[in-house]
C-alpha positions as MATLAB code, in Angstrom:
seq = 'MSSTEDKIKGNTNEAVGKIKQGIGEATDNPRLKEEGQRQEIKGDAQQVKGDVKDTLKKGIDRA';
ca = [
      33.499 -119.471 -205.336;
      31.282 -118.603 -208.395;
      27.804 -119.813 -208.957;
      29.086 -121.947 -211.825;
      31.650 -123.597 -209.655;
      28.980 -124.275 -206.885;
      26.739 -125.872 -209.566;
      29.535 -128.072 -210.939;
      30.540 -129.209 -207.521;
      26.856 -129.817 -206.706;
      26.343 -131.954 -209.854;
      29.557 -133.899 -209.094;
      28.508 -134.594 -205.578;
      25.042 -135.709 -206.665;
      26.505 -138.016 -209.163;
      29.010 -139.606 -206.788;
      26.361 -139.898 -204.139;
      24.025 -141.697 -206.523;
      26.829 -144.096 -207.371;
      27.693 -144.749 -203.729;
      24.042 -145.501 -202.976;
      23.865 -147.939 -205.867;
      27.055 -149.660 -204.768;
      25.853 -149.709 -201.137;
      22.537 -151.215 -202.285;
      24.236 -153.809 -204.503;
      26.671 -154.873 -201.819;
      24.252 -154.678 -198.975;
      26.372 -152.028 -197.279;
      24.138 -149.616 -195.399;
      27.021 -147.330 -194.422;
      27.971 -146.737 -198.090;
      24.342 -146.225 -199.092;
      23.858 -143.613 -196.268;
      27.051 -141.874 -197.198;
      25.816 -141.608 -200.725;
      22.550 -140.166 -199.608;
      24.306 -137.557 -197.506;
      26.623 -136.617 -200.453;
      23.693 -136.352 -202.810;
      21.971 -133.932 -200.414;
      25.133 -131.920 -200.188;
      25.187 -131.698 -203.996;
      21.680 -130.459 -203.994;
      22.534 -127.802 -201.530;
      25.484 -126.695 -203.574;
      23.293 -126.290 -206.591;
      20.876 -124.291 -204.598;
      23.628 -122.064 -203.451;
      24.735 -121.537 -207.049;
      21.156 -120.630 -208.123;
      20.826 -118.199 -205.165;
      24.146 -116.553 -206.218;
      22.913 -116.199 -209.810;
      19.652 -114.688 -208.604;
      21.330 -112.236 -206.361;
      23.771 -111.252 -209.089;
      20.921 -110.654 -211.587;
      19.138 -108.499 -208.926;
      22.229 -106.421 -208.239;
      22.955 -106.006 -211.869;
      19.434 -104.565 -212.473;
      19.802 -102.194 -209.552;
];
C-alpha cells in the first residue's frame, strides 16, 4: 500500500471514528463511543505509517 493510500485510509478512519464517538455520546452508548475512539486511533496510526513511508522514500531517493 502506498503512503497516499495509508493517509487516505487514516483520514477516513479518523472521520468515521469521530462520527461514531459523537453518535455514541448523543445516544448515551458507551460501546459505540469507545469503538469510535479505537477507530480514530487506528486512523492516526495509519497516517503516521504513511508519513514514515514518505520519509523513507525521500531518504532512499537522496541516497
